[in-house]
C-alpha positions in Angstrom: 248.9 167.3 170.2 250.2 163.8 171.2 252.1 163.4 174.4 253.8 160.1 174.1 255.2 157.8 171.4 252.4 155.3 171.9 249.8 158.1 171.7 251.4 159.3 168.4 251.2 155.7 167.0 247.5 155.4 168.1 246.7 158.8 166.5 248.3 157.8 163.2 246.4 154.5 163.1 243.1 156.1 163.9 243.9 158.9 161.3 244.6 156.3 158.6 241.4 154.4 159.5 239.3 157.6 159.4 240.8 158.5 156.0 239.9 155.1 154.7 236.4 155.4 156.0 236.0 158.8 154.3 237.3 157.5 151.0 235.1 154.3 151.1 232.2 155.0 153.4 229.9 156.7 150.8 228.9 156.1 147.2 230.1 159.6 146.3 233.3 161.3 147.4 233.1 163.2 150.7 235.3 166.2 151.4 236.9 166.8 154.7 234.8 170.0 155.1 231.6 168.1 154.5 232.6 165.3 156.8 233.5 167.7 159.6 230.3 169.7 159.2 228.1 166.6 159.2 230.0 165.1 162.2 229.7 168.3 164.1 233.4 169.3 164.5 235.5 171.9 163.0 237.4 171.3 159.8 240.7 171.8 161.6 239.7 169.2 164.3 238.7 166.7 161.6 241.9 167.4 159.6 244.1 166.9 162.7 242.3 163.6 163.4 242.8 162.4 159.8 246.4 163.4 159.7 247.0 161.5 162.9 248.0 164.5 165.0 245.5 163.9 167.8 243.6 161.1 169.4 239.9 162.0 169.3 237.6 161.7 172.2 235.5 158.5 172.2 232.3 160.5 171.5 233.9 162.0 168.4 235.0 158.5 167.3 231.5 157.3 167.7 230.1 160.2 165.7 232.7 159.5 162.9 231.9 155.8 162.8 228.2 156.5 162.6 228.6 159.0 159.8 230.7 156.7 157.7 228.4 153.7 158.4 231.3 152.0 160.2 232.1 150.9 163.8 234.4 152.2 166.4 236.2 148.9 166.1 236.9 149.6 162.5 238.4 153.0 163.4 240.5 151.4 166.1 241.7 148.5 164.0 245.5 148.1 164.5 245.6 149.9 167.8 245.5 146.7 169.7 249.0 145.8 168.3 250.6 148.7 170.3 
């Protein structure tokens, strides 16, 4: 899990942005299970990202952004303020 206070803040921001992307990124609702499967990570890994418990690797962030028709900048929005 997160090692520092800043890393915890970054993980929470990314998690919130991923949750928003999942809720708004498709015309029909997407479950966490479906998103994880389509992105190519485990449900637990996806859940930990969305809950803000971990900072995902850049490659995973890119995969998430692509899946939700978003950008990595959208997923990192707010991190620059830390």
